[in-house]
N, C-alpha and C positions, 0 to 999 in steps of 0.2 A: 590637262594632265599631260605630262611629258613621258616619253618612253622610259626614262631613267627612274620615274616615280613608280612604275609598275613592279619591277623586279629589282632587288638590290642584293648585293653580296655582303654578308657579314661573317667574318672569320672563315671565309672560303665556302660558306653554305649559301645557296640561293634562297633568298627570302621572298616569297610571294605573298602579297597581302590577302587577307580574307575576303576583301571585296571583289576578288576575281570570281567568286561564286555569285554572279549576277546575270541578269538576262542578256547583258551586253556580251558576256563570254559564253552564253548558252549553257550555263551550269556544267561546263565541261571540267572545271577544276573544283573538286569538292572542298577541300580545306588545305591550306598550305602546310599546316603542321602535320597532316597525314602524308602528303606527298613528299615533303622534304623535312623530315624530322631533324632537329639539330643533332650534330654528332655527340656521342657521349664524351664527357670529359675524362680523359685517361690520366690517372695519377699513377706514376710509377710506384710499384710495390716497395722497392728498396728505399725510395725517398720517404714514403709514408712511414716505414718502419724506423728509419733514421730520425725522423721528426718526433715520433712517439718516444724513442729512446732518449732524445735530447730533452724532451719535456719531463720524463721521469727523472733524469739526472738532475735537472734544474730544481725540481721539487725536493729531491733527496739532498741536494747541496744546501738548500735554504734551511733545512731542519738541522744541519750540522753546525758545530762550532767553527770559528774561523780557521783554526789549525787543522782540524779534520777536513774542512772544506778544501784547503790548499793541498793537503795530502791526496784527497780523492781526485782533485783536478789534475794533479801530476800523474796519478795512476791512469786516468782516462787519456791524457796526452800520450803517455807511454804505450798504452794499448793501441791507440790510433796509429802511432808511429810504427809499431810492430806489424799491424795490419797492412799499412802502406808498404813496408819493406817486403812483406810476404807477397803482396800483389806485384810489386816490381820484380821480385825474383821469379815469380811465375811467368810474367810477361817476357823476361829475358830468356827463360827456359824455352818458352814457346817460340820465340824469335830464333833461338839457336837451332831448334828442331826444324823450323821452316828453312833456315839457311842450309842445314845439312841435307835436307831433301832436295832443295834446289841445286846444290852442288852435285849430288848423286845423279839427278836428272840430266844436268849438263854433261857430266862425264859419259853417261850412257849415250846421249846424242852424239858426242864427239867420237865415241867408239863405233857407233853405227855409221857415221859419216866416213871414218877411216876405212871400215870394212867395205863400204860401197866403193870408195875410191880404189881400193885394192882389187876388188872384183872387176871394176871397169878397166883398170890397167891390164889385168889378166886377159879380159875379153879382147881388148885392142891388140895385145901381143899375139893372141891365138889367131885372130883374123889375119894379121900380117904374115904369120908363119904358114897358114894353110887356108887360103881363101876358098878352095873347092868345098870344104866342109860347110862353110857358111852359105855358099851358093846352094848346096844340097838342102840345107835346112829351109832356105827361102823358097826353093822349088817345091818342097813338101808342103809348106804353108799355103802356097798359091794353089797347089793341086787340091788341098782340102777345101779351099774357098770355092773352087770350081765345082767340086762334088756337092757342096752345100747350095750351090746356085747363087753365090754372092758376087761372083765376078762375071 
């Protein structure tokens, strides 16, 4: 027996054979189906509903005359096209809202950056005009650090 024969992957699930429950394994693995149950098959609800609708429509169309069948087929195509157009309009509306929010966020960031640059320019100008005030502020900060025992 090779190592590859012991455990295999099938659809992303580890498959351990039932003969793992043997004296060789010390009965440490009870049953592979208990330890690693297969994942449940997930069927999308919308797809299932659409398939049921298609089956109903096919049965309905078979019972109709050829002219009525063609008329019903055109009505269904028109309905699907309207639904597609609605979904496209909704997608475009959401995209426009996202773009507007993004533009607003960028404007706010630009305004904050401009305000920061303005305050920085003011502080530099203030320091150049009166360096004694800045020196007094630094002296006060250093004194507070000494009092706290940090320096």
